[in-house]
N, C-alpha and C positions, 0 to 999 in steps of 0.2 A: 503493499500499499503506500502510496507517495503522498504524505500529508501535505507537502508544498503544492502540488497539482490540485488536492483538494480543496486546499484554502483559496485557490485563485478560479476554482471552476464552479463552485457551490457558495450558497449564501453562509453567513455566518452560522445560522440556526443548522442548516442542512449538515454543515462541515462539523457541527457539534454533536448532532445526533450519531453521525457516521464515525466518528472517532471513538464517540463513548460506547457506542456498540462494539466496535473493535477491540477497545483495551479490556471491557467488562465482559467479553464472549469468554466462558470457561476455557474453551480450547487455545484462545489465543492470550490469556490469561499466564497460561501455564508456560507459554513460548517467551511473553514478557518477563516473565520471574526466572525462567533460565538465563535468558541475557544477562539478566541485572546479576545474576551470581558468576557469571563469566567475567563481566568487566569490572573494573574497580572504578571505575567513573561512573558520574551520577546518573545522567539522562543524556549520554551521547550518541546514541541511536539515530534519532531524528536529525541532530543538526548536519545533514550530509551536505556535502558540496555539492547541491543542486542549481546553485547559480541564481536563486530567485530570494533575493535578499527582503523585498516587500513581504511577499507571502510568506517566506521564512518566519519574519517578526511575528506576523499575525498568527502563525502557526505555533508560535511559543507563548503568545499571548493567550491561546486557546488551552494549552496545555497547563498554562498557570493558573488558570480559572478552574482546571479539573484539578488540581493540586499537585502538578508537577513544576519543576523548573524554580526560579528564583520567586522568592517571596518579599522582593523589595518593591516599594511603590514606583510606577514608571519613572516619576518626576526626578528620582535619584539617580536616573541612569545618565544625566549630563552636566554630573559634576565636574567643573573644571579642575578641581584639584588633582583629580587622577592625571592630568595633562603636564602638571609640573613636573621638573626634575626631582631627585631623591634629596630628602633633606638632611641626611647624615653625611658623615665624612668617613673617608678611610684614614686608616694608621698611617702616621709619617712614612714617606717613601713607597706607599703601595697605592693601588689604584682598582676601581671596580672595572668588571666586565659582566655584560649581560647576555645569555644566549638561552633561545626557544629551540627545542629539537624534539618536541614529543612530550611523552610522559616526564615529569620533570624528576622522577626519583631515580632512574638509571643514569640520566645525564648529571646530575650530582655526584654520583659516585664516581663517575670517569674524571670530573675535575677535582675531586678530592685527592686522587692519587696522583696529582700532577704535582712535581717538586715546585715549590715557590708559591702554589697558593696556601694560602693561610686561614681562609675561612671562605667557606659555600653556604648559602641558603636558596632556597627553593620559595618561590612564591608567584605573583601574577602582576603583569605589567601591560602596557599599550592598550589599556581600556578607557570606559568612560563612567565607571563607577567608583565612588569613594571607597575604600575600606572593603572591598568586596570580600564574600566569603567563597569558600569552595564550592558551595552550592548554587551561588550566583555564577561563576565562571562556566560550572558544566551545564547551567541553562543556555549558554550560547548566546545571550542575548547581551553582553557587556564589552564584548569584543577583546576581554582578555587574552593574554596568551600565558601558557604555564612556562617559566621561566627560572634558571639558575642564575644568582648573581654571586660573581667569583670575585673574591678579593685576593690580589696576589701582590707578592714583593717584584718590585722592576728589578731589583739586583739579581733575583734567582730566577724569574720566569718573564718569558718576553710574551706578547700577546700573540704572536704569531705561532706558539707552541700551544695556546688556549683554542686558536682557530682550527688548528689540526686535530685536536679533540674534538672539537665541534662537528668538522666534516666527517670523522670516522665513526662518529656516535650515531647517525642517523642517516636517513634518506633523504636528501636535500632537494630530490625532483618529484615527491610526494606532498600534493596540496592538500594541506587543511588534516594530514593522516600521518600516523606512523605505526605501523602495523595493524592491530586490533583496534586502536585507539582514532577513534574520528571525532573530527569537530574543529573550529577555528580556533580553539585554544591549543592544539597540538601542532599550529603553524611552525614551520621553520623558520628562524630571524636571528639575526645580529643586532644587537642594540647597543650602540656606541657612546661612548662618554666624552671623548674628546675627537678633534679633528684627524689625530694622528691615528686613532682606532678606525675611524671610518675610512681613512685611506688603505689602511693594510686589509681591511675586511673586503674591501671593493676589489682590490688587488688580488687577495685570496681566492672572490668566487670566479674571477677570470681565470685563474689558473685551474681551478676546480672544475669550471665548465668544458674545458680544452679534453679533459678526462672522461666526460660523460656525453653519452650519446642523446640523453633526455635534458631537455631544459630544466635548470635549476629555478626553483621558484622561492628560494631564501629571500626574505625581505630586509635590508638593511636601513634602519630609522634609528633617530636618536633616541637614547633610552630616555624612558618616563618614570614617573614615581614608580617606585619599587616596594608592594606590599608583600609583606612576609606571610607565608601561609602557615595555615594552624601547625601547632607544635608536633603533631603526631606524623605530618608530611617531612618534616626535617631529618636528613641522615637516614631516611625511612630504612634504605637496604642494610647499611651499616649496623642497624638496630636489630634487624631481623627480619623486615619484612611483613609479607601476609603470614609465611609460614614458620616463622620465628627461626630462620637460618640466617646468622648475620654472615655479612659479605665484607671483606676487609676493604678499608680504605687506606692502606698503608701504600706511603708514596712509591711509586714505579711498580705497583701489584699488578699484573696482566692476568689476575684469574678471570675466566667470562663472568660478564654482569647479568645475573637472574634478575629481568625488568621488574618481578614482582615478589621477588625473594625464595 
């Protein structure tokens, strides 16, 4: 069933009846619940890359009315504060870098292992909602991306080294998707803090493109306000992940990263 096409081809009431009957149909409900168990993400089965932005928003509004998605009031979506730069600072001699490469759990662990990286945090950025929650971001209505903010020592780690980890960790030719995680919050992005970072990022993308047959869809944009994710997301895989199997964050560790633990 395509929710996007339903929202554009039927009236609101007809769409509501159709969607409600689909969700609450006993057979469909079992499928829906099975999908929910498979994915750790909130409601990312519907924000597919269908390209219908306006109808997509209408669909998400309908889902919210049915009890799914973000519970925030619509007027809070236009907060200008989310477009500001970060309001905290690095330690002396260090710098921030920000990357989006799919689910932030595995991406963070990859950066934790890089020599010279002194701190990593997962969170949300590039959206329009101030202080978003995980539920808000998973609704697909806030334009946030799941990102890792890296703090690194300029004497021990180069920005190019971080870019190499970024490219190696995900498929930059996938639009709004990495593996089974689908939605705009999983888009590929490099969010720079300085002109030097921007220059290095663009040059790096050009070099990567020469190695790939498919077009890279990675966005390169100024870093916007970073909202730290809920504490249980931080260093998720190092702490044990979903199944309690701790994964090493030791520097230069090259153990395979299990995305969900």
